The first five atom37 places (N, CA, C, CB, O) and aatype in JSON, in Angstrom:
{
  "aatype": [20, 20, 20, 20, 20, 20, 20, 20, 20, 20, 20, 20, 20, 20, 20, 20, 20, 20, 20, 20, 20, 20, 20, 20, 20, 20, 20, 20, 20, 20, 20, 20, 20, 20, 20, 20, 20, 20, 20, 20, 20, 20, 20, 20, 20, 20, 20, 20, 20, 20, 20, 20, 20, 20, 20, 20, 20, 20, 20, 20, 20, 20, 20, 20, 20, 20, 20, 20, 20, 20, 20, 20, 20, 20, 20, 20, 20, 20, 20, 20, 20, 20, 20, 20, 20, 20, 20, 20, 20, 20, 20, 20, 20, 20, 20, 20, 20, 20, 20, 20, 20, 20, 20, 20, 20, 20, 20, 20, 20, 20, 20, 20, 20, 20, 20, 20, 20, 20, 20, 20],
  "atom_mask": [
    [1, 1, 1, 1, 1],
    [1, 1, 1, 1, 1],
    [1, 1, 1, 1, 1],
    [1, 1, 1, 1, 1],
    [1, 1, 1, 1, 1],
    [1, 1, 1, 1, 1],
    [1, 1, 1, 1, 1],
    [1, 1, 1, 1, 1],
    [1, 1, 1, 1, 1],
    [1, 1, 1, 1, 1],
    [1, 1, 1, 1, 1],
    [1, 1, 1, 1, 1],
    [1, 1, 1, 1, 1],
    [1, 1, 1, 1, 1],
    [1, 1, 1, 1, 1],
    [1, 1, 1, 1, 1],
    [1, 1, 1, 1, 1],
    [1, 1, 1, 1, 1],
    [1, 1, 1, 1, 1],
    [1, 1, 1, 1, 1],
    [1, 1, 1, 1, 1],
    [1, 1, 1, 1, 1],
    [1, 1, 1, 1, 1],
    [1, 1, 1, 1, 1],
    [1, 1, 1, 1, 1],
    [1, 1, 1, 1, 1],
    [1, 1, 1, 1, 1],
    [1, 1, 1, 1, 1],
    [1, 1, 1, 1, 1],
    [1, 1, 1, 1, 1],
    [1, 1, 1, 1, 1],
    [1, 1, 1, 1, 1],
    [1, 1, 1, 1, 1],
    [1, 1, 1, 1, 1],
    [1, 1, 1, 1, 1],
    [1, 1, 1, 1, 1],
    [1, 1, 1, 1, 1],
    [1, 1, 1, 1, 1],
    [1, 1, 1, 1, 1],
    [1, 1, 1, 1, 1],
    [1, 1, 1, 1, 1],
    [1, 1, 1, 1, 1],
    [1, 1, 1, 1, 1],
    [1, 1, 1, 1, 1],
    [1, 1, 1, 1, 1],
    [1, 1, 1, 1, 1],
    [1, 1, 1, 1, 1],
    [1, 1, 1, 1, 1],
    [1, 1, 1, 1, 1],
    [1, 1, 1, 1, 1],
    [1, 1, 1, 1, 1],
    [1, 1, 1, 1, 1],
    [1, 1, 1, 1, 1],
    [1, 1, 1, 1, 1],
    [1, 1, 1, 1, 1],
    [1, 1, 1, 1, 1],
    [1, 1, 1, 1, 1],
    [1, 1, 1, 1, 1],
    [1, 1, 1, 1, 1],
    [1, 1, 1, 1, 1],
    [1, 1, 1, 1, 1],
    [1, 1, 1, 1, 1],
    [1, 1, 1, 1, 1],
    [1, 1, 1, 1, 1],
    [1, 1, 1, 1, 1],
    [1, 1, 1, 1, 1],
    [1, 1, 1, 1, 1],
    [1, 1, 1, 1, 1],
    [1, 1, 1, 1, 1],
    [1, 1, 1, 1, 1],
    [1, 1, 1, 1, 1],
    [1, 1, 1, 1, 1],
    [1, 1, 1, 1, 1],
    [1, 1, 1, 1, 1],
    [1, 1, 1, 1, 1],
    [1, 1, 1, 1, 1],
    [1, 1, 1, 1, 1],
    [1, 1, 1, 1, 1],
    [1, 1, 1, 1, 1],
    [1, 1, 1, 1, 1],
    [1, 1, 1, 1, 1],
    [1, 1, 1, 1, 1],
    [1, 1, 1, 1, 1],
    [1, 1, 1, 1, 1],
    [1, 1, 1, 1, 1],
    [1, 1, 1, 1, 1],
    [1, 1, 1, 1, 1],
    [1, 1, 1, 1, 1],
    [1, 1, 1, 1, 1],
    [1, 1, 1, 1, 1],
    [1, 1, 1, 1, 1],
    [1, 1, 1, 1, 1],
    [1, 1, 1, 1, 1],
    [1, 1, 1, 1, 1],
    [1, 1, 1, 1, 1],
    [1, 1, 1, 1, 1],
    [1, 1, 1, 1, 1],
    [1, 1, 1, 1, 1],
    [1, 1, 1, 1, 1],
    [1, 1, 1, 1, 1],
    [1, 1, 1, 1, 1],
    [1, 1, 1, 1, 1],
    [1, 1, 1, 1, 1],
    [1, 1, 1, 1, 1],
    [1, 1, 1, 1, 1],
    [1, 1, 1, 1, 1],
    [1, 1, 1, 1, 1],
    [1, 1, 1, 1, 1],
    [1, 1, 1, 1, 1],
    [1, 1, 1, 1, 1],
    [1, 1, 1, 1, 1],
    [1, 1, 1, 1, 1],
    [1, 1, 1, 1, 1],
    [1, 1, 1, 1, 1],
    [1, 1, 1, 1, 1],
    [1, 1, 1, 1, 1],
    [1, 1, 1, 1, 1],
    [1, 1, 1, 1, 1],
    [1, 1, 1, 1, 1],
    [1, 1, 1, 1, 1]
  ],
  "atom_positions": [
    [[66.67, 58.22, -67.8], [67.66, 58.15, -66.75], [66.95, 57.8, -65.45], [68.44, 59.48, -66.62], [65.78, 58.15, -65.26]],
    [[67.64, 57.13, -64.55], [67.06, 56.74, -63.27], [67.96, 57.22, -62.13], [66.87, 55.21, -63.19], [69.12, 57.56, -62.33]],
    [[67.38, 57.25, -60.92], [68.16, 57.61, -59.74], [69.29, 56.6, -59.57], [67.27, 57.67, -58.46], [69.15, 55.43, -59.9]],
    [[70.41, 57.08, -59.05], [71.51, 56.2, -58.67], [71.63, 56.2, -57.16], [72.85, 56.64, -59.34], [71.63, 57.26, -56.53]],
    [[71.72, 55.02, -56.59], [71.81, 54.86, -55.14], [73.18, 54.28, -54.82], [70.65, 53.95, -54.6], [73.54, 53.21, -55.29]],
    [[73.93, 55.01, -54.01], [75.24, 54.55, -53.58], [75.14, 54.05, -52.15], [76.3, 55.69, -53.7], [74.63, 54.75, -51.28]],
    [[75.62, 52.83, -51.91], [75.62, 52.25, -50.58], [77.03, 51.79, -50.24], [74.61, 51.05, -50.48], [77.76, 51.27, -51.08]],
    [[77.4, 52.01, -48.98], [78.71, 51.58, -48.48], [78.47, 50.71, -47.24], [79.63, 52.81, -48.15], [77.78, 51.11, -46.31]],
    [[79.07, 49.52, -47.26], [78.95, 48.57, -46.16], [80.35, 48.25, -45.64], [78.21, 47.26, -46.61], [81.3, 48.18, -46.42]],
    [[80.47, 48.07, -44.32], [81.68, 47.45, -43.78], [81.25, 46.17, -43.08], [82.44, 48.43, -42.79], [80.09, 45.76, -43.22]],
    [[82.13, 45.53, -42.35], [81.8, 44.23, -41.76], [80.68, 44.32, -40.72], [83.03, 43.62, -41.11], [80.12, 43.3, -40.34]],
    [[80.34, 45.53, -40.26], [79.25, 45.67, -39.28], [77.91, 45.99, -39.92], [79.6, 46.76, -38.29], [76.89, 45.99, -39.23]],
    [[77.88, 46.26, -41.25], [76.62, 46.53, -41.94], [76.64, 47.8, -42.76], [75.5, 46.61, -40.94], [77.71, 48.33, -43.07]],
    [[75.46, 48.3, -43.12], [75.31, 49.5, -43.94], [75.83, 50.72, -43.2], [73.84, 49.71, -44.34], [75.44, 50.97, -42.07]],
    [[76.72, 51.47, -43.85], [77.31, 52.67, -43.24], [76.83, 53.95, -43.9], [78.82, 52.6, -43.32], [76.74, 54.99, -43.25]],
    [[76.51, 53.9, -45.2], [76.1, 55.09, -45.93], [75.19, 54.7, -47.07], [77.33, 55.86, -46.45], [75.45, 53.72, -47.77]],
    [[74.13, 55.46, -47.26], [73.26, 55.32, -48.41], [72.9, 56.72, -48.86], [71.99, 54.46, -48.08], [72.41, 57.52, -48.07]],
    [[73.13, 57.02, -50.12], [72.83, 58.35, -50.65], [72.33, 58.22, -52.08], [74.08, 59.26, -50.6], [72.75, 57.33, -52.83]],
    [[71.41, 59.12, -52.46], [70.78, 59.07, -53.78], [71.21, 60.27, -54.6], [69.25, 59.02, -53.65], [71.2, 61.41, -54.13]],
    [[71.6, 60.0, -55.85], [71.79, 61.03, -56.86], [70.54, 60.99, -57.74], [73.13, 60.81, -57.71], [70.43, 60.12, -58.61]],
    [[69.58, 61.91, -57.52], [68.28, 61.81, -58.21], [68.37, 62.13, -59.7], [67.29, 62.73, -57.57], [69.05, 63.08, -60.11]],
    [[67.68, 61.33, -60.51], [67.67, 61.53, -61.95], [67.08, 62.89, -62.32], [66.88, 60.42, -62.63], [67.51, 63.51, -63.29]],
    [[66.1, 63.34, -61.56], [65.43, 64.61, -61.87], [66.13, 65.79, -61.23], [63.99, 64.56, -61.41], [65.63, 66.91, -61.31]],
    [[67.28, 65.57, -60.59], [67.99, 66.65, -59.91], [68.47, 67.72, -60.87], [69.15, 66.1, -59.13], [68.84, 67.43, -62.01]],
    [[68.47, 68.94, -60.4], [69.0, 70.04, -61.19], [70.02, 70.8, -60.34], [67.86, 70.99, -61.67], [69.98, 70.79, -59.11]],
    [[70.92, 71.46, -61.04], [71.92, 72.28, -60.38], [71.99, 73.59, -61.13], [73.31, 71.58, -60.33], [72.46, 73.65, -62.27]],
    [[71.51, 74.63, -60.49], [71.54, 75.97, -61.08], [70.87, 76.0, -62.44], [72.97, 76.47, -61.2], [71.37, 76.61, -63.39]],
    [[69.72, 75.31, -62.52], [68.9, 75.34, -63.73], [69.23, 74.31, -64.79], [69.0, 76.64, -64.33], [68.5, 74.2, -65.78]],
    [[70.29, 73.54, -64.62], [70.67, 72.51, -65.58], [70.54, 71.13, -64.94], [72.1, 72.74, -66.1], [70.61, 71.02, -63.72]],
    [[70.37, 70.09, -65.76], [70.32, 68.74, -65.18], [71.61, 68.43, -64.43], [70.09, 67.69, -66.29], [72.7, 68.72, -64.91]],
    [[71.47, 67.85, -63.25], [72.63, 67.51, -62.43], [73.35, 66.28, -62.96], [72.21, 67.28, -60.97], [74.58, 66.2, -62.9]],
    [[72.59, 65.33, -63.49], [73.17, 64.09, -64.01], [73.39, 64.16, -65.5], [72.29, 62.9, -63.67], [72.53, 64.64, -66.25]],
    [[74.54, 63.69, -65.94], [74.86, 63.67, -67.36], [75.45, 62.32, -67.73], [75.84, 64.82, -67.72], [76.62, 62.05, -67.47]],
    [[74.64, 61.45, -68.36], [75.2, 60.16, -68.78], [76.02, 60.33, -70.05], [74.06, 59.13, -69.01], [75.71, 61.16, -70.91]],
    [[77.06, 59.54, -70.16], [77.89, 59.52, -71.35], [78.04, 58.09, -71.82], [79.26, 60.15, -71.09], [77.42, 57.18, -71.27]],
    [[78.85, 57.89, -72.82], [79.02, 56.55, -73.37], [79.73, 55.62, -72.38], [79.81, 56.61, -74.67], [79.35, 54.46, -72.26]],
    [[80.74, 56.12, -71.68], [81.48, 55.28, -70.73], [81.54, 55.87, -69.34], [82.88, 55.06, -71.24], [82.24, 55.35, -68.46]],
    [[80.81, 56.98, -69.12], [80.9, 57.65, -67.83], [79.57, 58.32, -67.5], [82.05, 58.69, -67.84], [78.85, 58.8, -68.37]],
    [[79.29, 58.34, -66.21], [78.14, 59.09, -65.71], [78.68, 60.13, -64.73], [77.07, 58.15, -65.02], [79.48, 59.81, -63.86]],
    [[78.23, 61.37, -64.88], [78.63, 62.43, -63.96], [77.39, 63.05, -63.35], [79.49, 63.5, -64.69], [76.39, 63.3, -64.03]],
    [[77.47, 63.3, -62.06], [76.41, 63.99, -61.33], [77.08, 65.11, -60.54], [75.61, 63.01, -60.39], [77.96, 64.85, -59.72]],
    [[76.66, 66.35, -60.78], [77.18, 67.51, -60.06], [76.02, 68.3, -59.49], [78.07, 68.4, -60.97], [75.09, 68.65, -60.22]],
    [[76.06, 68.59, -58.21], [75.04, 69.4, -57.56], [75.74, 70.3, -56.55], [73.95, 68.5, -56.87], [76.02, 69.88, -55.43]],
    [[76.01, 71.53, -56.93], [76.74, 72.46, -56.07], [76.0, 72.78, -54.78], [77.01, 73.73, -56.81], [76.61, 73.25, -53.82]],
    [[74.68, 72.53, -54.75], [73.89, 72.8, -53.55], [73.83, 71.6, -52.61], [72.48, 73.21, -53.93], [73.31, 71.7, -51.5]],
    [[74.37, 70.46, -53.05], [74.47, 69.24, -52.24], [73.11, 68.8, -51.68], [75.44, 69.45, -51.09], [72.97, 68.57, -50.48]],
    [[72.13, 68.7, -52.55], [70.82, 68.24, -52.13], [70.4, 67.08, -53.01], [69.78, 69.38, -52.2], [70.93, 66.97, -54.12]],
    [[69.51, 66.21, -52.62], [68.86, 66.12, -51.32], [69.66, 65.33, -50.28], [67.51, 65.49, -51.48], [69.4, 65.46, -49.09]],
    [[70.62, 64.51, -50.72], [71.35, 63.65, -49.78], [72.78, 64.11, -49.53], [71.37, 62.23, -50.29], [73.58, 63.35, -48.99]],
    [[73.11, 65.33, -49.91], [74.44, 65.85, -49.64], [75.49, 65.51, -50.67], [74.89, 65.37, -48.35], [76.67, 65.79, -50.45]],
    [[75.11, 64.92, -51.81], [76.08, 64.57, -52.84], [76.43, 65.81, -53.65], [75.53, 63.44, -53.76], [75.56, 66.43, -54.25]],
    [[77.7, 66.16, -53.66], [78.19, 67.25, -54.51], [78.56, 66.74, -55.89], [79.41, 67.93, -53.86], [78.19, 67.33, -56.9]],
    [[79.29, 65.62, -55.91], [79.79, 65.09, -57.17], [79.86, 63.57, -57.09], [81.17, 65.69, -57.51], [80.4, 63.01, -56.14]],
    [[79.32, 62.92, -58.1], [79.41, 61.46, -58.23], [79.84, 61.19, -59.66], [78.04, 60.75, -57.89], [79.2, 61.65, -60.61]],
    [[80.91, 60.44, -59.81], [81.39, 60.05, -61.13], [81.55, 58.54, -61.15], [82.73, 60.76, -61.49], [82.18, 57.96, -60.26]],
    [[80.99, 57.91, -62.15], [81.14, 56.47, -62.35], [81.65, 56.25, -63.76], [79.79, 55.7, -62.1], [81.01, 56.66, -64.73]],
    [[82.81, 55.6, -63.88], [83.43, 55.37, -65.18], [83.56, 53.88, -65.42], [84.82, 56.04, -65.25], [83.99, 53.13, -64.55]],
    [[83.18, 53.45, -66.62], [83.26, 52.04, -67.0], [84.7, 51.66, -67.25], [82.41, 51.76, -68.24], [85.54, 52.52, -67.53]],
    [[84.99, 50.37, -67.15], [86.32, 49.88, -67.44], [86.4, 48.38, -67.26], [87.34, 50.57, -66.56], [85.48, 47.75, -66.75]],
    [[87.51, 47.82, -67.67], [87.77, 46.41, -67.48], [87.86, 46.13, -65.98], [89.08, 45.97, -68.21], [88.04, 47.06, -65.19]],
    [[87.75, 44.87, -65.57], [87.87, 44.56, -64.14], [89.12, 45.18, -63.55], [87.88, 43.03, -63.93], [90.23, 45.02, -64.06]],
    [[88.92, 45.9, -62.46], [90.02, 46.58, -61.8], [90.29, 47.97, -62.35], [91.24, 45.77, -61.91], [91.1, 48.7, -61.78]],
    [[89.62, 48.36, -63.43], [89.86, 49.66, -64.05], [88.66, 50.62, -63.93], [90.2, 49.47, -65.5], [88.82, 51.81, -64.17]],
    [[87.49, 50.12, -63.58], [86.32, 50.99, -63.41], [86.52, 51.83, -62.16], [85.01, 50.15, -63.32], [87.26, 51.45, -61.25]],
    [[85.85, 53.0, -62.1], [86.02, 53.9, -60.96], [84.68, 54.47, -60.52], [86.99, 55.04, -61.31], [83.81, 54.75, -61.35]],
    [[84.54, 54.64, -59.23], [83.43, 55.38, -58.64], [84.06, 56.38, -57.67], [82.39, 54.42, -57.91], [84.88, 56.01, -56.83]],
    [[83.66, 57.63, -57.8], [84.16, 58.66, -56.91], [82.98, 59.48, -56.42], [85.21, 59.57, -57.63], [82.09, 59.84, -57.19]],
    [[82.97, 59.77, -55.12], [81.88, 60.54, -54.52], [82.45, 61.62, -53.63], [80.93, 59.61, -53.71], [83.37, 61.38, -52.85]],
    [[81.91, 62.82, -53.75], [82.21, 63.92, -52.84], [80.88, 64.44, -52.31], [83.05, 65.06, -53.54], [79.93, 64.62, -53.07]],
    [[80.82, 64.67, -51.03], [79.6, 65.18, -50.43], [79.9, 66.06, -49.25], [78.69, 64.04, -50.02], [81.04, 66.12, -48.77]],
    [[78.85, 66.75, -48.76], [79.02, 67.59, -47.59], [77.66, 67.94, -47.01], [79.82, 68.86, -47.93], [76.62, 67.73, -47.64]],
    [[77.69, 68.47, -45.82], [76.5, 69.06, -45.22], [75.68, 68.09, -44.39], [75.64, 69.62, -46.28], [75.96, 66.89, -44.32]],
    [[74.67, 68.64, -43.76], [73.81, 67.89, -42.84], [73.02, 66.79, -43.55], [72.86, 68.83, -42.14], [72.64, 65.81, -42.91]],
    [[72.76, 66.93, -44.85], [71.98, 65.93, -45.57], [72.76, 64.66, -45.87], [71.47, 66.52, -46.85], [72.17, 63.63, -46.19]],
    [[74.08, 64.72, -45.78], [74.91, 63.55, -46.02], [75.12, 62.84, -44.69], [76.28, 63.94, -46.68], [75.88, 63.3, -43.84]],
    [[74.46, 61.72, -44.53], [74.51, 60.97, -43.27], [75.78, 60.14, -43.21], [73.25, 60.07, -43.1], [75.73, 58.92, -43.35]],
    [[76.89, 60.8, -43.02], [78.18, 60.11, -43.0], [78.36, 59.3, -41.73], [79.32, 61.12, -43.14], [78.04, 59.76, -40.64]],
    [[78.88, 58.1, -41.89], [79.21, 57.3, -40.71], [80.5, 57.82, -40.09], [79.34, 55.81, -41.08], [81.25, 58.57, -40.71]],
    [[80.73, 57.41, -38.9], [82.04, 57.68, -38.3], [83.07, 56.88, -39.07], [82.06, 57.33, -36.76], [82.92, 55.66, -39.23]],
    [[84.1, 57.54, -39.55], [85.17, 56.83, -40.25], [86.19, 56.43, -39.22], [85.81, 57.71, -41.37], [86.17, 57.08, -38.17]],
    [[87.01, 55.52, -39.32], [87.42, 54.4, -40.0], [86.4, 53.28, -40.01], [88.65, 53.95, -39.44], [85.76, 52.92, -39.02]],
    [[86.31, 52.78, -41.19], [85.42, 51.65, -41.44], [86.11, 50.35, -41.02], [85.01, 51.6, -42.92], [87.33, 50.24, -41.06]],
    [[85.29, 49.38, -40.63], [85.81, 48.13, -40.06], [85.89, 47.03, -41.11], [84.95, 47.67, -38.89], [84.89, 46.7, -41.75]],
    [[87.08, 46.47, -41.28], [87.25, 45.3, -42.13], [87.02, 45.58, -43.6], [86.33, 44.21, -41.69], [87.21, 46.71, -44.07]],
    [[86.6, 44.54, -44.33], [86.34, 44.66, -45.76], [85.19, 45.64, -46.0], [86.01, 43.29, -46.38], [84.18, 45.6, -45.29]],
    [[85.34, 46.51, -47.0], [84.31, 47.49, -47.35], [83.75, 47.13, -48.72], [84.88, 48.94, -47.34], [84.51, 46.83, -49.65]],
    [[82.43, 47.17, -48.85], [81.74, 46.92, -50.11], [81.04, 48.21, -50.53], [80.72, 45.75, -49.97], [80.33, 48.83, -49.75]],
    [[81.26, 48.6, -51.79], [80.6, 49.78, -52.35], [79.7, 49.31, -53.48], [81.65, 50.84, -52.86], [80.14, 48.59, -54.37]],
    [[78.43, 49.73, -53.43], [77.46, 49.37, -54.47], [76.86, 50.63, -55.06], [76.34, 48.46, -53.89], [76.57, 51.59, -54.36]],
    [[76.69, 50.6, -56.37], [76.0, 51.66, -57.09], [74.88, 50.99, -57.86], [76.96, 52.47, -58.04], [75.12, 50.13, -58.7]],
    [[73.65, 51.4, -57.56], [72.48, 50.73, -58.13], [71.53, 51.73, -58.75], [71.74, 49.91, -57.06], [71.31, 52.81, -58.19]],
    [[70.99, 51.39, -59.89], [69.9, 52.18, -60.48], [68.63, 51.84, -59.73], [69.75, 51.9, -62.01], [68.44, 50.7, -59.31]],
    [[67.74, 52.81, -59.57], [66.51, 52.55, -58.83], [65.5, 51.74, -59.63], [65.87, 53.84, -58.4], [64.54, 51.22, -59.06]],
    [[65.69, 51.61, -60.94], [64.82, 50.76, -61.76], [65.65, 49.6, -62.28], [64.19, 51.58, -62.95], [66.74, 49.79, -62.83]],
    [[65.14, 48.41, -62.11], [65.84, 47.24, -62.61], [66.86, 46.69, -61.64], [66.51, 47.57, -63.88], [67.19, 47.31, -60.63]],
    [[67.35, 45.5, -61.96], [68.24, 44.79, -61.05], [69.72, 45.13, -61.2], [68.07, 43.34, -61.24], [70.55, 44.57, -60.49]],
    [[70.08, 46.04, -62.11], [71.49, 46.31, -62.38], [72.14, 46.96, -61.17], [71.64, 47.21, -63.61], [71.65, 47.95, -60.63]],
    [[73.27, 46.37, -60.75], [74.0, 46.87, -59.6], [75.48, 46.65, -59.88], [73.56, 46.17, -58.27], [75.89, 45.57, -60.3]],
    [[76.29, 47.68, -59.64], [77.74, 47.58, -59.75], [78.3, 47.51, -58.34], [78.34, 48.78, -60.54], [77.85, 48.23, -57.45]],
    [[79.26, 46.66, -58.14], [79.77, 46.44, -56.8], [81.27, 46.18, -56.82], [79.04, 45.27, -56.13], [81.79, 45.54, -57.73]],
    [[81.93, 46.68, -55.8], [83.35, 46.37, -55.57], [83.55, 46.1, -54.1], [84.27, 47.52, -56.05], [82.91, 46.71, -53.24]],
    [[84.45, 45.17, -53.82], [84.83, 44.86, -52.44], [86.29, 45.23, -52.25], [84.59, 43.34, -52.11], [87.15, 44.94, -53.08]],
    [[86.55, 45.9, -51.13], [87.88, 46.36, -50.82], [88.33, 45.71, -49.52], [87.93, 47.91, -50.71], [87.9, 46.11, -48.44]],
    [[89.2, 44.69, -49.61], [89.64, 44.0, -48.4], [90.51, 44.87, -47.5], [90.38, 42.75, -48.77], [90.51, 44.69, -46.28]],
    [[91.26, 45.81, -48.09], [92.09, 46.71, -47.31], [91.97, 48.11, -47.91], [93.58, 46.24, -47.28], [91.56, 48.27, -49.06]],
    [[92.34, 49.11, -47.13], [92.26, 50.49, -47.57], [93.64, 51.11, -47.7], [91.41, 51.31, -46.59], [94.57, 50.74, -46.99]],
    [[93.77, 52.05, -48.62], [94.99, 52.86, -48.72], [94.99, 53.91, -47.61], [95.1, 53.53, -50.13], [96.04, 54.26, -47.07]],
    [[93.8, 54.41, -47.29], [93.63, 55.37, -46.19], [92.27, 55.1, -45.54], [93.73, 56.85, -46.7], [91.26, 54.99, -46.23]],
    [[92.27, 54.99, -44.22], [91.04, 54.7, -43.49], [91.16, 55.36, -42.12], [90.79, 53.15, -43.36], [91.61, 54.74, -41.15]],
    [[90.77, 56.63, -42.06], [90.87, 57.37, -40.81], [89.62, 58.22, -40.61], [92.15, 58.25, -40.8], [88.64, 58.05, -41.33]],
    [[89.65, 59.12, -39.66], [88.48, 59.91, -39.31], [88.07, 60.9, -40.4], [88.73, 60.66, -38.03], [86.96, 61.42, -40.35]],
    [[88.93, 61.17, -41.39], [88.62, 62.15, -42.43], [88.34, 61.56, -43.79], [89.74, 63.1, -42.55], [87.61, 62.16, -44.58]],
    [[88.9, 60.39, -44.08], [88.79, 59.88, -45.44], [88.93, 58.36, -45.47], [89.84, 60.53, -46.33], [89.69, 57.76, -44.71]],
    [[88.17, 57.76, -46.39], [88.35, 56.35, -46.72], [88.76, 56.31, -48.19], [87.04, 55.5, -46.43], [88.05, 56.85, -49.05]],
    [[89.88, 55.68, -48.48], [90.33, 55.56, -49.85], [90.84, 54.16, -50.05], [91.43, 56.62, -50.18], [91.66, 53.66, -49.27]],
    [[90.36, 53.51, -51.1], [90.79, 52.14, -51.39], [90.83, 51.92, -52.89], [89.84, 51.11, -50.72], [90.17, 52.63, -53.65]],
    [[91.59, 50.96, -53.3], [91.64, 50.58, -54.71], [91.94, 49.09, -54.79], [92.71, 51.42, -55.51], [92.44, 48.49, -53.84]],
    [[91.63, 48.54, -55.93], [91.92, 47.12, -56.19], [92.92, 47.09, -57.32], [90.62, 46.3, -56.54], [92.66, 47.64, -58.39]],
    [[94.02, 46.47, -57.1], [95.06, 46.37, -58.13], [95.04, 44.97, -58.7], [96.47, 46.7, -57.54], [95.05, 43.98, -57.96]],
    [[95.0, 44.88, -60.02], [95.04, 43.58, -60.71], [96.31, 43.48, -61.49], [93.83, 43.4, -61.64], [96.55, 42.47, -62.15]]
  ]
}
């Protein structure tokens, strides 16, 4: 397993970068759990980058999902609302594999939450 790096960009540039470490543990158990079609990362202590939960699920175009929850001083959150089109990338730290989605508009984009989806 390798570290997963989540990056969020808006039209002004990089807004967030956070790592879900492959070697991370949560209360004595591995934090990351790969599955056949899904990867889950849970860290109740939100370390080292403030990620509490990261879930990435495979799917056909428009059906794959990435969800992130984080908190605390270690999560370098940008000021929300994000400007213009938003790009979300999830990359393994080894190799060139990168998953990416672009969101031209948001369902919610305010000071508390950014939520977007692509409908096909």
